[in-house]
C-alpha positions in Angstrom: -59.7 209.4 -28.3 -62.3 206.2 -29.1 -66.0 206.8 -28.3 -66.1 202.8 -27.6 -64.5 204.2 -23.9 -65.7 206.4 -20.7 -62.5 206.8 -19.7 -59.2 206.5 -22.3 -55.6 207.4 -21.0 -53.3 207.4 -23.4 -49.4 207.4 -22.1 -50.1 209.5 -18.8 -46.7 211.2 -17.3 -46.9 213.2 -13.6 -43.5 213.9 -12.5 -44.1 216.3 -8.7 -41.6 218.8 -8.3 -39.0 217.3 -6.3 -40.0 213.7 -6.9 -36.7 211.6 -8.1 -39.3 209.3 -10.1 -42.9 210.4 -11.7 -46.4 209.6 -10.0 -47.9 208.4 -13.2 -45.3 206.3 -15.9 -47.2 206.2 -19.3 -50.1 205.4 -17.8 -52.8 204.2 -20.2 -56.4 202.8 -19.6 -59.3 201.9 -21.7 -62.4 201.9 -20.0 -65.7 201.1 -21.1 -69.1 202.2 -21.5 -71.6 200.2 -18.9 -68.6 198.8 -17.1 -67.4 198.8 -13.1 -63.6 198.9 -13.7 -62.0 198.6 -10.8 -58.4 200.7 -10.2 -56.5 198.7 -7.4 -53.3 199.5 -6.0 -51.7 200.3 -2.7 -52.7 203.4 -0.9 -50.1 206.3 -2.4 -48.9 204.3 -5.2 -50.7 207.4 -7.6 -54.1 206.2 -8.4 -55.4 209.8 -7.0 -53.1 211.3 -9.3 -54.7 209.3 -11.8 -58.5 210.8 -10.8 -57.5 214.3 -10.1 -56.2 214.7 -13.8 -59.2 212.7 -15.6 -61.5 215.0 -13.9 -59.6 217.5 -14.3 -58.2 219.1 -11.2 -54.3 218.4 -12.2 -52.1 218.8 -14.5 -50.0 216.4 -16.7 -46.3 216.8 -18.0 -47.2 213.9 -21.0 -50.4 212.4 -22.5 -53.8 212.6 -23.4 -57.4 211.9 -21.4 -60.9 211.4 -22.9 -64.1 212.0 -20.5 -67.2 211.3 -22.5 -65.2 210.5 -25.5 -64.5 215.2 -25.0 -61.0 215.9 -24.1 -59.1 217.4 -21.2 -57.0 219.8 -22.4 -59.8 222.0 -23.9 -63.4 220.8 -23.5 -63.8 220.5 -19.6 -67.1 221.9 -19.3 -68.3 219.6 -22.2 -67.6 216.4 -19.8 -68.9 218.2 -16.1 -72.2 217.4 -17.0 -71.0 214.3 -17.7 -69.3 213.6 -15.5 -69.5 212.7 -11.4 -67.1 212.5 -8.3 -67.1 210.9 -5.3 -63.8 211.8 -3.8 -61.9 210.1 -0.7 -61.7 213.4 2.1 -65.9 213.7 3.0 -66.8 217.0 1.1 -70.3 218.0 3.0 -71.2 221.2 5.3 -71.0 219.4 8.3 -73.4 221.9 9.8 -76.5 221.5 7.4 -78.5 218.1 7.2 -78.4 216.3 4.9 -81.4 217.5 1.8 -79.6 220.4 2.5 -76.1 220.0 1.3 -78.0 217.6 -1.7 -79.7 220.5 -2.5 -76.5 222.6 -2.4 -75.0 219.8 -4.8 -77.6 219.5 -7.1 -77.8 223.3 -7.7 -74.2 223.4 -8.2 -74.9 221.7 -11.2 -77.8 223.5 -12.9 -80.4 221.8 -11.4 -83.4 224.0 -9.6 -86.9 223.0 -8.7 -89.1 220.0 -8.6 -86.8 218.4 -10.3 -83.8 218.3 -7.7 -85.8 217.9 -4.7 -87.5 214.4 -6.5 -83.8 213.8 -7.0 -82.8 214.0 -4.2 -85.9 212.1 -2.5 -84.6 209.2 -5.0 -81.4 209.1 -3.6 -82.2 209.2 -0.1 -84.5 206.6 -0.1 -82.3 204.8 -2.7 -79.3 204.5 -0.3 -81.9 204.1 3.7 -81.7 207.5 4.4 -85.0 208.6 3.8 -85.7 209.0 7.7 -82.2 211.4 8.3 -82.7 214.3 5.9 -83.0 216.7 8.5 -81.0 215.4 10.8 -77.0 217.6 10.2 -74.9 216.0 9.4 -72.1 216.3 12.0 -74.9 213.7 14.6 -74.4 211.7 11.0 -72.1 207.9 11.4 -69.4 207.3 9.4 -71.3 204.9 7.0 -74.0 207.6 6.8 -71.8 210.7 6.1 -70.3 208.1 3.8 -73.6 207.4 1.3 -74.1 211.3 1.6 -71.0 211.4 -0.2 -71.7 209.4 -2.4 -75.2 210.7 -3.3 -73.8 214.5 -3.7 -71.1 213.3 -6.0 -73.9 212.1 -8.7 -77.1 214.2 -7.7 -76.5 214.8 -11.6 -77.3 211.3 -13.4 -73.4 210.7 -14.4 -73.3 208.3 -17.2 -69.9 208.3 -15.9 -68.9 208.0 -12.2 -65.9 207.9 -10.8 -64.8 206.7 -6.6 -62.1 206.9 -4.6 -62.3 204.7 -1.6 -65.8 205.5 -1.0 -65.9 202.5 1.7 -63.0 203.8 4.2 -64.0 203.7 7.9 -66.9 203.2 7.7 -68.8 200.0 9.0 -69.5 196.3 7.4 -73.3 196.8 7.3 -72.9 200.3 6.0 -70.0 198.7 3.6 -72.4 196.6 1.7 -74.9 198.9 1.3 -72.1 201.4 -0.9 -71.4 198.0 -2.7 -74.3 197.0 -3.4 -76.0 200.3 -4.6 -73.1 200.6 -6.5 -74.2 197.3 -8.4 -77.2 198.2 -9.1 -76.3 201.6 -10.6 -73.9 200.3 -12.9 -76.9 197.7 -14.2 -79.1 200.6 -14.6 -76.4 202.3 -17.4 -73.3 204.3 -14.9 -70.2 203.6 -15.8 -68.3 203.6 -12.6 -64.3 203.5 -11.4 -64.0 202.2 -8.7 -60.9 202.9 -6.9 -59.7 201.2 -3.9 -56.7 199.1 -2.2 -59.5 196.9 -1.0 -59.5 194.2 -3.2 -61.8 191.9 -1.6 -64.0 194.5 -3.2 -63.3 194.6 -6.1 -63.6 191.3 -5.9 -67.4 191.0 -5.2 -68.8 193.6 -7.5 -66.2 195.0 -10.4 -67.0 193.3 -13.7 -63.3 194.8 -15.0 -60.3 195.7 -13.1 -57.1 197.0 -13.5 -53.6 196.3 -11.0 -51.6 199.1 -10.8 -48.1 199.8 -9.3 -45.2 202.3 -9.9 -47.7 204.5 -11.9 -48.1 201.9 -14.3 -51.0 199.0 -15.2 -49.4 196.2 -14.3 -52.6 193.9 -16.0 -55.9 193.9 -16.4 -59.1 192.4 -17.6 -61.8 190.4 -15.7 -61.1 189.1 -13.1 -61.4 185.0 -14.2 -59.6 185.8 -16.6 -56.4 186.7 -15.4 -56.8 184.0 -12.3 -57.2 181.6 -15.4 -54.3 183.7 -17.4 -51.8 184.0 -14.2 -53.0 180.7 -12.6 -53.1 182.5 -8.9 -56.1 181.0 -7.5 -59.1 182.6 -6.9 -58.7 186.0 -5.5 -56.9 189.6 -6.4 -54.4 189.9 -3.7 -53.2 186.4 -4.7 -52.6 187.3 -8.7 -51.0 190.8 -7.3 -48.5 188.8 -4.7 -48.1 186.7 -8.0 -47.1 189.9 -10.3 -45.5 192.3 -7.8 -43.4 189.3 -5.3 -45.0 192.2 -2.5 -47.8 192.4 -0.6 -50.6 195.4 -1.3 -48.9 198.4 1.1 -48.5 201.7 1.6 -46.4 203.8 0.2 -45.7 207.6 -0.6 -45.9 209.2 -3.5 
């Protein structure tokens, strides 16, 4: 374990019962504090499994995982205050208002009273949702739901934020707002692990990226350095195709 890294996995293996090949095959990640780090792969390539393991939601067969300097094997309670997760699936109460949802999620992290109310108001304003705070979630657009989902994952001001496909199914305007705010949050000191198969989004916001295939990292580094090293032009799709010989694709784990 290296204290320079917000998230560190060493030689991580995970094989699901009945599968011939492991979903994670020696995955090693080192994500420095303060980075906006993109983990990029096709749907079904194992990145969601990796997130669940990093967050302590799924067991693994072999390896080591450290978050905020703590091992997920026996120090999960110490990790919880430092970590925020925004899942791909919407984790909201559809019959409650935006504000009611956020008050509940804040309460789950032990936040109370004026401190929680102030934090809710700040985040609603940051994501341009103040005027809709008393609207029931079921009446929100897809983009608005995504923004509330994101706020719920960071209500407790975590120093490490993990986002799994945070812009899936949103309109262009909401996508731009989400990406712009993530850059803002990162500049204020939050380490962000951004998981996506939208390579153009990572190009726009990430200062470091890792391309993942077959349960492992095939290359990682700063995008501009990777472009020079592989002489592949100036986009991540060209880099991915050069290394793997195939387009970004969807497949089943």
